[in-house]
C-alpha positions as CSV (number, residue, x, y, z in Angstrom):
1,X,-58.3,-114.5,-141.4
2,X,-60.1,-111.2,-142.3
3,X,-59.4,-110.0,-138.7
4,X,-55.6,-110.5,-139.1
5,X,-55.5,-109.2,-142.6
6,X,-57.3,-106.0,-141.5
7,X,-54.6,-105.5,-138.8
8,X,-51.6,-106.1,-141.0
9,X,-52.0,-105.0,-144.7
10,X,-50.1,-107.8,-146.4
11,X,-50.2,-108.9,-150.0
12,X,-52.0,-112.2,-150.6
13,X,-48.7,-114.1,-151.4
14,X,-46.9,-112.7,-148.3
15,X,-49.9,-113.5,-146.1
16,X,-50.0,-117.2,-147.0
17,X,-46.2,-117.5,-146.7
18,X,-46.6,-116.2,-143.1
19,X,-49.4,-118.7,-142.4
20,X,-47.3,-121.6,-143.7
21,X,-44.3,-120.5,-141.7
22,X,-46.3,-120.3,-138.5
23,X,-47.7,-123.8,-139.2
24,X,-44.3,-125.3,-139.7
25,X,-42.9,-123.5,-136.6
26,X,-45.8,-124.8,-134.5
27,X,-45.1,-128.4,-135.6
28,X,-41.4,-128.0,-134.9
29,X,-42.0,-126.7,-131.4
30,X,-44.5,-129.6,-130.7
31,X,-41.9,-132.1,-131.9
32,X,-39.3,-130.6,-129.6
33,X,-41.5,-130.6,-126.6
34,X,-42.5,-134.3,-127.3
35,X,-38.8,-135.4,-127.5
36,X,-37.2,-133.1,-124.9
37,X,-39.7,-131.9,-122.4
38,X,-40.7,-135.2,-120.8
39,X,-42.0,-135.4,-117.2
40,X,-39.4,-136.6,-114.8
41,X,-39.4,-140.4,-115.0
42,X,-40.5,-142.3,-111.9
43,X,-37.7,-144.3,-110.6
44,X,-38.2,-147.9,-111.4
45,X,-36.7,-148.8,-108.0
46,X,-39.5,-147.1,-106.2
47,X,-42.3,-147.4,-108.7
48,X,-41.5,-150.7,-110.4
49,X,-43.4,-151.8,-113.5
50,X,-45.3,-155.1,-113.6
51,X,-42.8,-157.9,-113.3
52,X,-42.1,-160.5,-116.0
53,X,-39.7,-163.3,-116.0
54,X,-37.2,-161.1,-118.0
55,X,-37.4,-158.2,-115.6
56,X,-34.8,-157.4,-113.0
57,X,-36.0,-158.0,-109.4
58,X,-37.6,-155.0,-107.7
59,X,-35.0,-152.9,-105.8
60,X,-37.5,-151.7,-103.2
61,X,-40.1,-153.6,-101.1
62,X,-43.3,-151.6,-100.4
63,X,-45.4,-152.6,-97.3
64,X,-48.9,-151.3,-96.9
65,X,-51.4,-151.5,-94.0
66,X,-54.3,-153.7,-94.9
67,X,-57.8,-153.7,-93.5
68,X,-59.3,-150.9,-95.6
69,X,-61.5,-151.2,-98.6
70,X,-60.4,-148.2,-100.7
71,X,-57.0,-147.2,-99.4
72,X,-53.8,-148.9,-98.2
73,X,-51.7,-146.6,-96.0
74,X,-47.9,-146.8,-96.6
75,X,-46.2,-148.7,-93.8
76,X,-42.6,-148.7,-95.2
77,X,-40.5,-148.6,-98.3
78,X,-37.1,-150.2,-98.0
79,X,-34.6,-151.9,-100.3
80,X,-35.1,-155.6,-100.8
81,X,-31.4,-156.2,-99.9
82,X,-29.5,-155.2,-96.8
83,X,-27.5,-152.0,-97.2
84,X,-23.9,-152.3,-98.1
85,X,-23.3,-149.2,-96.0
86,X,-24.1,-151.3,-92.9
87,X,-21.7,-154.1,-93.9
88,X,-18.9,-153.1,-91.5
89,X,-21.4,-152.4,-88.8
90,X,-23.0,-155.9,-89.3
91,X,-19.6,-157.5,-89.1
92,X,-18.7,-155.6,-86.0
93,X,-21.9,-156.5,-84.2
94,X,-21.7,-160.1,-85.4
95,X,-18.2,-160.4,-83.9
96,X,-19.4,-158.9,-80.7
97,X,-22.3,-161.4,-80.4
98,X,-19.9,-164.3,-81.0
99,X,-17.7,-163.0,-78.1
100,X,-20.8,-162.6,-75.9
101,X,-21.7,-166.2,-76.6
102,X,-18.2,-167.5,-75.8
103,X,-18.2,-165.9,-72.4
104,X,-21.8,-167.2,-71.7
105,X,-23.6,-163.9,-71.5
106,X,-26.1,-164.9,-74.2
107,X,-27.1,-168.1,-76.0
108,X,-28.9,-166.3,-78.9
109,X,-29.2,-162.8,-80.2
110,X,-31.1,-161.2,-83.1
111,X,-30.6,-157.6,-84.2
112,X,-32.5,-155.5,-86.7
113,X,-31.4,-151.9,-87.6
114,X,-33.2,-149.5,-90.0
115,X,-32.3,-146.0,-91.0
116,X,-35.4,-144.0,-91.9
117,X,-34.1,-141.3,-94.2
118,X,-33.1,-143.7,-96.9
119,X,-34.8,-146.9,-95.7
120,X,-31.5,-148.8,-95.4
121,X,-31.4,-151.8,-93.1
122,X,-29.6,-154.8,-91.8
123,X,-30.5,-157.8,-89.7
124,X,-28.6,-160.5,-87.8
125,X,-30.2,-163.9,-87.3
126,X,-33.2,-162.9,-89.2
127,X,-35.2,-166.1,-88.8
128,X,-34.6,-166.6,-85.1
129,X,-37.9,-166.6,-83.2
130,X,-38.4,-165.1,-79.7
131,X,-41.3,-164.7,-77.3
132,X,-42.2,-161.0,-77.7
133,X,-43.0,-160.7,-74.0
134,X,-43.9,-157.1,-73.0
135,X,-43.2,-155.8,-76.5
136,X,-46.8,-157.1,-77.1
137,X,-47.9,-154.2,-75.0
138,X,-47.2,-151.8,-77.9
139,X,-49.9,-153.3,-80.2
140,X,-52.3,-153.2,-77.3
141,X,-51.5,-149.5,-77.0
142,X,-52.1,-149.1,-80.7
143,X,-55.5,-150.8,-80.5
144,X,-56.7,-148.6,-77.6
145,X,-55.6,-145.5,-79.4
146,X,-57.4,-146.6,-82.5
147,X,-60.5,-147.0,-80.4
148,X,-59.9,-143.6,-78.8
149,X,-59.9,-142.0,-82.3
150,X,-63.4,-143.4,-82.9
151,X,-64.7,-142.8,-79.3
152,X,-64.0,-139.3,-78.0
153,X,-63.5,-139.3,-74.3
154,X,-62.4,-142.9,-74.1
155,X,-59.0,-142.1,-72.6
156,X,-60.8,-140.3,-69.7
157,X,-62.9,-143.3,-68.8
158,X,-62.0,-144.9,-65.5
159,X,-61.5,-148.6,-64.6
160,X,-61.1,-150.0,-61.1
161,X,-58.4,-152.5,-60.4
162,X,-60.1,-155.5,-58.7
163,X,-58.3,-158.7,-59.5
164,X,-60.1,-162.1,-58.7
165,X,-58.0,-164.4,-56.5
166,X,-58.1,-167.0,-59.3
167,X,-56.2,-164.7,-61.6
168,X,-52.4,-164.8,-61.4
169,X,-50.5,-161.9,-62.9
170,X,-46.8,-162.5,-63.6
171,X,-44.3,-160.4,-61.7
172,X,-41.4,-158.6,-63.4
173,X,-37.7,-159.0,-62.8
174,X,-37.3,-155.2,-63.2
175,X,-39.4,-153.5,-60.6
176,X,-41.3,-150.3,-61.4
177,X,-44.4,-148.4,-60.1
178,X,-47.7,-150.4,-60.4
179,X,-51.4,-149.7,-60.0
180,X,-52.9,-150.6,-56.7
181,X,-55.9,-152.8,-55.9
182,X,-59.2,-151.0,-55.2
183,X,-58.1,-147.8,-56.9
184,X,-59.6,-146.4,-60.1
185,X,-57.5,-145.1,-63.0
186,X,-58.3,-143.4,-66.3
187,X,-57.5,-145.4,-69.4
188,X,-54.8,-142.8,-70.2
189,X,-53.2,-143.5,-66.8
190,X,-53.4,-147.3,-67.3
191,X,-51.8,-147.0,-70.8
192,X,-49.0,-144.9,-69.2
193,X,-48.4,-147.5,-66.5
194,X,-48.4,-150.2,-69.1
195,X,-45.9,-148.5,-71.5
196,X,-43.7,-146.4,-69.2
197,X,-43.4,-148.9,-66.4
198,X,-44.4,-152.1,-68.3
199,X,-46.9,-152.7,-65.5
200,X,-48.5,-156.1,-65.8
201,X,-51.4,-155.2,-63.5
202,X,-52.4,-152.2,-65.7
203,X,-52.0,-154.5,-68.8
204,X,-54.3,-157.1,-67.3
205,X,-56.9,-154.5,-66.5
206,X,-56.8,-153.0,-70.0
207,X,-56.8,-156.5,-71.6
208,X,-59.8,-157.6,-69.5
209,X,-62.0,-154.8,-71.0
210,X,-60.7,-155.4,-74.5
211,X,-62.0,-157.4,-77.5
212,X,-59.1,-159.7,-78.5
213,X,-60.3,-159.7,-82.1
214,X,-59.0,-156.1,-82.4
215,X,-55.5,-157.3,-81.7
216,X,-55.8,-160.1,-84.3
217,X,-57.0,-157.5,-86.8
218,X,-54.1,-155.2,-86.1
219,X,-51.6,-158.0,-86.6
220,X,-53.3,-159.0,-89.9
221,X,-53.4,-155.3,-91.0
222,X,-49.6,-155.1,-90.4
223,X,-48.9,-158.4,-92.1
224,X,-47.8,-160.2,-88.9
225,X,-48.5,-163.7,-87.7
226,X,-51.8,-164.1,-85.8
227,X,-51.3,-163.8,-82.0
228,X,-52.3,-166.8,-79.9
229,X,-53.2,-166.8,-76.2
230,X,-50.5,-169.4,-75.3
231,X,-47.3,-167.3,-75.0
232,X,-45.2,-170.5,-75.1
233,X,-46.3,-171.0,-78.7
234,X,-46.4,-167.3,-79.9
235,X,-43.1,-166.1,-81.2
236,X,-41.8,-163.3,-83.5
237,X,-38.6,-162.3,-85.1
238,X,-36.8,-159.1,-84.4
239,X,-37.9,-157.8,-87.8
240,X,-41.5,-158.7,-86.9
241,X,-41.4,-156.8,-83.6
242,X,-39.9,-153.7,-85.4
243,X,-43.1,-153.3,-87.4
244,X,-44.9,-151.6,-84.5
245,X,-42.4,-148.8,-84.3
246,X,-42.5,-148.4,-88.1
247,X,-46.3,-148.0,-87.9
248,X,-46.0,-145.3,-85.2
249,X,-43.1,-143.4,-86.7
250,X,-44.5,-143.4,-90.3
251,X,-48.0,-142.5,-89.0
252,X,-49.3,-145.6,-90.9
253,X,-51.9,-146.9,-88.4
254,X,-53.0,-143.9,-86.3
255,X,-53.6,-140.3,-87.0
256,X,-50.6,-137.9,-86.5
257,X,-51.9,-136.8,-83.2
258,X,-52.3,-140.3,-81.8
259,X,-49.1,-141.5,-83.3
260,X,-47.4,-138.6,-81.5
261,X,-49.3,-139.7,-78.3
262,X,-47.9,-143.2,-78.6
263,X,-44.3,-142.0,-79.2
264,X,-44.6,-139.7,-76.3
265,X,-45.6,-142.5,-74.0
266,X,-42.7,-144.7,-75.2
267,X,-40.3,-141.8,-74.6
268,X,-41.0,-142.2,-70.9
269,X,-40.0,-145.9,-70.7
270,X,-38.3,-146.4,-67.3
271,X,-36.0,-149.3,-68.5
272,X,-32.4,-147.9,-68.5
273,X,-30.3,-151.0,-68.5
274,X,-30.0,-151.4,-72.3
275,X,-30.3,-148.6,-74.9
276,X,-30.1,-145.8,-72.3
277,X,-26.7,-147.0,-71.0
278,X,-25.5,-148.0,-74.5
279,X,-26.0,-144.6,-76.2
280,X,-24.5,-141.3,-75.1
281,X,-26.2,-139.5,-72.4
282,X,-29.0,-137.2,-73.7
283,X,-29.6,-139.3,-76.8
284,X,-33.3,-139.0,-77.9
285,X,-34.9,-142.4,-77.5
286,X,-38.4,-143.7,-77.4
287,X,-38.4,-147.4,-76.7
288,X,-39.9,-150.5,-75.0
289,X,-38.4,-153.5,-73.4
290,X,-39.8,-157.0,-72.8
291,X,-38.7,-159.8,-70.5
292,X,-39.8,-163.4,-70.7
293,X,-39.4,-166.2,-68.2
294,X,-40.7,-169.8,-68.0
295,X,-39.5,-172.7,-65.9
296,X,-37.2,-175.0,-67.8
297,X,-36.5,-172.5,-70.5
298,X,-33.8,-169.9,-71.2
299,X,-34.7,-166.3,-70.2
300,X,-35.4,-163.7,-72.8
301,X,-34.9,-160.0,-72.7
302,X,-35.6,-157.6,-75.6
303,X,-35.6,-153.9,-76.4
304,X,-36.9,-152.1,-79.4
305,X,-37.2,-148.4,-80.2
306,X,-36.4,-145.3,-82.2
307,X,-32.9,-143.8,-81.5
308,X,-31.7,-140.5,-82.9
309,X,-28.0,-140.7,-83.8
310,X,-26.4,-137.5,-85.1
311,X,-29.9,-136.1,-85.8
312,X,-31.0,-139.1,-87.8
313,X,-33.7,-141.6,-86.6
314,X,-32.8,-145.3,-86.5
315,X,-35.0,-148.2,-85.5
316,X,-33.1,-150.7,-83.4
317,X,-34.4,-154.0,-82.1
318,X,-32.3,-156.4,-80.1
319,X,-33.7,-159.7,-78.9
320,X,-31.7,-161.9,-76.6
321,X,-31.9,-165.4,-75.0
322,X,-29.7,-166.8,-72.2
323,X,-29.4,-167.9,-68.6
324,X,-29.2,-164.6,-66.7
325,X,-31.5,-161.6,-67.2
326,X,-28.9,-159.1,-66.0
327,X,-26.3,-160.5,-68.4
328,X,-28.9,-160.2,-71.2
329,X,-29.4,-156.5,-70.3
330,X,-25.6,-156.1,-70.4
331,X,-25.5,-157.7,-73.8
332,X,-28.2,-155.2,-75.1
333,X,-26.1,-152.4,-73.6
334,X,-22.9,-153.3,-75.3
335,X,-24.6,-154.2,-78.7
336,X,-26.2,-150.7,-78.7
337,X,-22.9,-149.1,-77.8
338,X,-21.2,-151.0,-80.6
339,X,-24.0,-150.0,-83.0
340,X,-23.5,-146.3,-82.1
341,X,-19.7,-146.4,-82.5
342,X,-20.0,-148.2,-85.9
343,X,-22.5,-145.6,-87.1
344,X,-20.2,-142.8,-85.8
345,X,-17.3,-144.2,-87.8
346,X,-19.2,-144.2,-91.1
C-alpha cells in the first residue's frame, strides 16, 4: 500500500475508491472468464462419458491393443453404426453379389470396407465365417517383426530349408517363386517370400522355428478368436481379417519403422487377379491374398489390403467361397471395380 501511495499521491478517500474499483473489476473479469472462456469441450462421440441406462448409446467404438500393463495402444476408432455415406455403395455391391450368385460364380461373399480419414465403414454378410488361408501369414509377419524389434540382427539370421519327407506342404493354385531345398535364406528373405509370393515353403520354415504361443498372444492382443492348429475348424469373418491391416496402418502393434517394413512387403504382393485388375492401373495398393482348398468343400479365395482411392486410404477385404478358384478371383475383381466406381460417384 505505502509503495503504491508513494508513487501516486492520492487523497485517502480517492485511494480507497480506486482499490474498491479494482477489486470489483477483478471479480467481474473472473466471472466472465468462468462463463465464457471455457476449454473446447471434448466431443461426447469420441470421448463418451460413463454410460447409464438413461444415456444415449456411444457413437464411436474404440478398440485398443491389449497385452500391456500400463498402456493400451489405439487400434481403431470408428462409428458404432455403418456409414450412411456408403449406403448406395453397399446397395450396389450387394446387387452385384446377388448377380454373381445367380450365374454361379460364387456361393458366398463377405465384404468389409473402411475409410481411414473419418473411420466410416460398411460390411456385407458380417457374420459369415471363412477359413483365413494365407491371410494368416500377415499375423506371422507381425510376430516376427515384433521379435526383430526386441532382437537386433534377427532379420539377418539364416535358416536352411530342409523338409523331412514326412512333412507335406500344400501347393498353391497360383504359382509363384518359392525357396529351394538345401539353400539357406535370411529371415528377411523368408518373410519376403511368404508375403510377396505367399510361398508355403518359406512359411513352413518360419513357422517351424517359431513359438506358436506368440501367435496366440497376438490374436488375444488384437481381440480376435484364438487360432487353432486345425484349419478346418479355424474361421474368421471379413471384419476379423481386416484387423491386421488396421494394426499396421495405425502403427498400433509395431514401431513406425517396422510397420512401414510390413506395409512395404505387402506392397510387393504378386497376386494380380483381384484388386490389381479391379482398380485403375497405377493405384497404390498393399495387400495379401489367401486361397483355401479341401476335398469335399467349396474353394475359398480372399483378398485384403489398403487401397488409395483419390488420395484417400481405404481398407477393403473381400472373402469368397465357390466351386472355381478362377471364378472367385473374377468375383473379387468385379467387386473391387464396383467399389471404386461407387466411391468415384460419391
